[in-house]
MARNU-991311 format. One record per residue (C-alpha): x, y, z; residue number from 1. Coordinates in Angstrom, 2 decimals. Layout:
N
      east     north        up   bapa
         X         Y         Z    NUM
...
END
This chain:
78
      east     north        up   bapa
     70.60     -3.33    126.21      1
     70.20     -4.55    129.76      2
     70.84     -2.66    133.00      3
     74.52     -3.71    133.16      4
     75.14     -2.55    129.58      5
     73.38      0.74    130.33      6
     75.65      1.23    133.35      7
     78.72      0.54    131.20      8
     77.52      3.11    128.67      9
     76.88      5.65    131.45     10
     80.40      5.03    132.79     11
     81.88      5.50    129.31     12
     80.01      8.78    128.84     13
     81.17      9.98    132.25     14
     84.75      9.02    131.39     15
     84.47     11.13    128.23     16
     83.06     14.02    130.25     17
     79.62     13.73    128.65     18
     76.68     14.28    130.96     19
     73.61     12.16    130.45     20
     71.32      9.54    131.92     21
     70.99      6.25    130.05     22
     67.42      5.00    130.29     23
     64.83      3.01    128.35     24
     62.60      5.07    126.06     25
     59.62      3.35    127.64     26
     60.31      2.92    131.36     27
     57.86      0.01    131.43     28
     59.79     -1.85    128.73     29
     63.49     -2.23    129.60     30
     63.90     -4.66    126.69     31
     63.03     -1.89    124.19     32
     65.09      1.02    122.86     33
     67.41      2.88    125.23     34
     68.33      6.55    124.87     35
     70.47      9.19    126.59     36
     68.55     11.89    128.49     37
     69.54     15.14    130.19     38
     67.90     14.16    133.50     39
     66.41     11.17    135.26     40
     62.95     12.74    135.68     41
     60.70     11.08    133.06     42
     58.31     14.06    133.13     43
     60.90     16.71    132.27     44
     63.76     14.82    130.64     45
     64.92     15.70    127.14     46
     66.36     13.13    124.74     47
     69.98     14.12    124.00     48
     71.06     10.91    122.24     49
     71.72     12.64    118.91     50
     73.71     15.40    120.64     51
     75.80     12.81    122.46     52
     76.47     10.92    119.22     53
     77.59     14.18    117.58     54
     80.04     14.86    120.42     55
     81.40     11.30    120.32     56
     81.80     11.49    116.53     57
     83.62     14.82    116.84     58
     86.03     13.46    119.42     59
     86.70     10.39    117.32     60
     87.52     12.56    114.29     61
     89.84     14.72    116.39     62
     91.69     11.56    117.34     63
     91.96     10.59    113.66     64
     89.49      7.74    113.95     65
     86.13      7.21    112.35     66
     83.35      7.55    114.92     67
     80.06      5.78    115.33     68
     77.32      6.70    112.93     69
     74.44      5.13    114.82     70
     74.08      3.72    118.33     71
     76.77      2.80    120.81     72
     79.33      0.04    121.00     73
     80.25     -1.11    124.51     74
     82.90     -3.74    125.08     75
     81.56     -6.89    126.73     76
     82.89     -7.66    130.22     77
     85.44    -10.44    130.41     78
END
């Protein structure tokens, strides 16, 4: 995920009313894994990716759809 994709994910979470900061696991390696954190401070942030996935899955089930089971799917810009 690159910076633009991370911004799209952050916008999607905000649209769903889900608070979180999308950031690389290793700040020195933006090409590695990305996660959702509760704050931007790398010294105090807590990984909330699993919590966010649970919320997204729950909302998808409420809407009668199957939700994601792992990771995020973000539509590519046109």
